[in-house]
N, C-alpha and C positions, 0 to 999 in steps of 0.2 A: 413179674410175679402174676398168680392166678388172680383172674376178676371174673364176677358174673355181671353181664352187660345185657343192656336192652340194645338191640342192634338195630331195628325197625318197627315200625307199626304191625300189629299182630299177636298172636300167640307166643309165648314163651319169653326165654331168656337163654345165651349162649356163655359157655363157658371160653375163656381168654385169655392169653398170654399178652400182658403188658408191662413195659419199661417202668423200673420205680420212677416216682418223683424225683425232681432235681431237689438240691439243697433248699429250703425254705428261706422265702424272702424276708425281708422287714416286716414285722408284725406278725410273722407267719411262723408256726411249727409243724412239724412232720409227727404225727399220730401212728403208731405201730397198734394197728388193730388186733384187739384180743379176743372181742366178743360182739357180735352185730347180730340183732334181731330181724326176722321176717314179720314185716308190719302187715296189715289189711291192706293197706294202700301199696305194697310192694305185691301184695297176690292180685289186686285189679289191674296194677300197671302189666302184671305177667300175663295176665289173659285179655288186657286190650279191651277192659269192661268199657261201658258208655261212661262219658266224663273224664276219659283219661287221654284223648284225642292231642289235649293241649300239649301234651308231652312232646310231639312228635318233631318241633322244630329243635328239640335238644338230643335227639339220637343221633350216634349212639352214645350212651351214657351207663356208667357204671352204679349200680342200684345198690340201696342202702343206707338207711339214716339214722337207725338206733343202734347207738354204738358205744364201745369205751375199749380203752387201752392204756398205753403211755408215751410220754413225749419223746420220740427218738432223737430228735435234733431241735434245737429253737433258734429263730432267726433274731436278728438285732431287734431291740426295743420292745422285747416278750416278758421279760422279769420271770421267766420261768425256765425252772432246772431240767435238762434231760432226766429221764426217770420218774418223773411226776406224772402220777397215776391219774386220767381222766374219763371226764364223760364228753362230748360234743353236741354243742346244740347246730341242728342242721340249718337253722333259717340263714340266708346271706342277702342282707339288706345291701341297697346299693351304697348307702352312706351320703348321697349326694342331694335327693331329693327333698321337696319340701316336708314330706312326712318324718323323714330321716334328721332332718336338721332339728326338728322340734321333739325329737327323742322318740317318735310313735313308729318306730322300726317294722312293726306288724302291719302299717298301712302303708309301707314302701311300693312305691307303681312297679319297680323294676324288682322286686325282691325274687331271689332263686333258692332253690333247696337242695340240698346234698341229697343226693340219690335218684332225684328226681328231674330234675331241671339244670343240675352240674353233677360233678363227679361225687361219686359217692362211696360208700363204707365195705361192700362185698368184696373186698380185696384185702391187701394186706398193709398197704402204707399209704396215708393220704396227707397233703398241705391242707390245714386250716388256719383260718386267722385266729390269732390270740382272742380275739372277742368271743369266739364261739365256743371256749373251751373252760371246762368248770373242773376243779379239783375235784378229786376224790378222797372221802376220809378211809382210814386203812380197813373199818370195818366193813366197806363196799366193795367187793371185789368186782372184776370186769362185767360177769356176767348180769350181777345186778347193776351194773353202771348201763349196761345195755337197755333196763328196764327204764331208767330215767326219763327219757323222752315219753314213751306212752303214758309212764305216771304223771307226769307234767301236764300232759294234755287232760288226762281226767281230771287233774287238780282242779286247773283253771277252767273246766265246765261246771265242777260243783261249786265254784265261786260265782260263776255266772246264775246257777239255780238259787244261788243266797240259801243253802242246805244251814240248818241252825241246828241248836241243840233240842233234842227230841224229836226230830221230825220223822216222819215215815216218808221214805223215799223209793220210788218203784224206778228200776235199772232195765231198760230192754236192751237185751243184747248181754250174754254170758261170754265173748270174746275177750281179748286182752284189754281194749279199752273198757267193755263193761265191767270186767273185773276190777280194772284201776277205779271205776267210778264209786263201785261199792265201796272199795279200801278206803277211798278220799272221802266219801259221805260218813261213813264210819269215825274217821278220824277229824270230821268236822263236826261229830257230836249227835249223828242222826241217831237215833232211836233203835229204828228199825230198816231194816235194807232188806227189800225182795227185789229178784232177779228173773227174770223172764227170758227163755229161751225156747228152742224148738228143735227138739230131739240131739241137744248136745251133750250126750252122756258125758262122753271126756271132760267137757268144760264145767259141768255140773259137780264132778268131782273134785275139780281144781278148785270149786266154788266152796265147796265142803270143807276141803282142805284149807283154805282160809279163814273158816270159821263162820259162813253164812250158811244157815240152815234153811231159810225160806225161798225157796228155788221152784219157779213154775215153770213146768213143760206145757207149752200149747198144743205140742202134738196129743196130749191126753184130755183137753177140752177147752172150752173158750178162756180168753185172759182174764176175762171180767170176774168170774163165778169163781178162780181160782185165787185172784188178788183180794176179793171182797170176803172171801173165805179167811184167808189170814188175818184180815185187818177188823173183822167182826162187823163190817158193812161201812166201814168208814172212809171216806175218800182218803187220798195218800196226799201228802203236802208237795210234793217236787216229783218230777218226773225226768230221769236222765235217759237219753237215747243215744245207742250205740248200734243200731242194726243196719243202716244204710237200707231200709226196707221200709217205705213210707206207710203203708197199711198198719203198722205197728203203732206209730204216731194216733192215728185214726182211732184204733182199737183204745189206746190208753186214755187218751182226752177224757172220755166219760170216767174213769178213775181218778180223776185230779179233783182236789176241792175248789171251790170257787175262789176267785183270786189266787190261785197256784200257778207256778210256772212250771213249763216243758221248754228243756233245753236239748235242743238238737245236735248232735256230735257226730254223726255219722255221714258219708259221702254217699250220696243217693243217685241212683240213675234213671230215676221216675218223677214225677209231681205227687204233691201231696193233696188227696181229697179231705177237704175240712167242712165239716157241718158249721157253717161259719155263724149261724143265728145262735146257736146254743155256745159255740165259742166266745161269741161277744155278750151275750147273757151271764155266762158263767165268769165274766172277767178274766178268763184265760190269757196268761202271757205265753207266748210262743218264742224262745229266744235261741242265738244259735253260739256255738263256741268253735273255734278251729285254731289247733295250734296251742301254742304256750309261751308265756311271757320268759324271759329269762331269770326275774327275781322267782318266778316259781319254781325253775328247777334249785335254788339254793333249799327251798324248803323241802321238796320231795327228797334231795340229797339228806337233810338233816333226818328226815323222818325213815329213810332207807337206814342209817348211820345207827338209829336207836334201836332197832330191831330187824337186823336185817334177815334173819331166818324167818321172819312170818311173812316175806314175801316171797320167798324162794319157791313155793309150790306153783307161781305162775309160770314157772320153766318146766316144762314136760319132756321136752327133747332137746339134746344136743348134739351135734353134726360137725365133723371137720369142712369146712369152707368147698373142698371139692367135692363133698357130696350134698351140695347146697339145691342143686335140684330136686333131690329126694326130700329135703326138707320143703320145698315149695308143694311136691304132692301132699305131704303130709298136712300144711296148713289149708291145702286148696280143699281137701277131701273132710276137713274138719275131724281130723283124725287127733290133733294135736292143739294143745294150747299155745304157750308161745314156745317157739322153735329159735333156739338160740345157735349161730354158726360161729365155729372157731377156726379163723384163718391160720 
């Protein structure tokens, strides 16, 4: 079967032919993958950006971790029927460490992740633990199912930021996670959501299609002046970051109200310069959010199921898996928002 693999450190992926996985073992299912998204972390791994060298011991690996499909075969003790439509959580806790035993699987010391540190979904069939499988309602098709993972990441970041009714929220970054942050902040009751990017015309168009009019392009002028013009000079309540660009955090902090929360959700390749005295005097809170809880997936799927078409503008390109390298170039050049590959 066809697969896209990271074979070695350095730039790029390779198209490979792999054998199909064997029959699923007890507690496993074989998922026939119908849609898989190209994530920002996939692009970073493709480019072998700083901060991704930790993947080297796991190479070669089939990448891809935002995916949905249907159960092609079910092993013993799974309680799920073949044909069930599913999305799959990519986190693979060990199940045996202290964190896993107390139920805090995200703190697992031996946790692995499909598509990065173990086999992923840029292929056609994949055996996965039943614990990672989440059933999809009829209203959520496979390509929307592939959005569950990034939307859940965004939803957890919104929870960390304690976004509440009527808040003005500043989102840094107009990509898929930034779009998800905007959508989930709106769902949490934010009164106004402002999204900042730099020369991201195609992604700004997606945000407009998603119903967000307050879009700031810092290529046209400083962030502060444009944001404060929109707010009438009032600081924002919460900042949610998804740029992977540390200076954007430094630039946004003066726009945050006293006692306000800034959540960093991007993966950064450099240090943050922080005016610490101002930070302390304003009692700003800098928090981090990474990944998503299993329970968040249920909430995101329910939200998708209630109004699926309102999320579909996030997907701008659909390509056969065999043209996946073209999809990576679209993502790398920021000519696309979400690229979905179809095995």
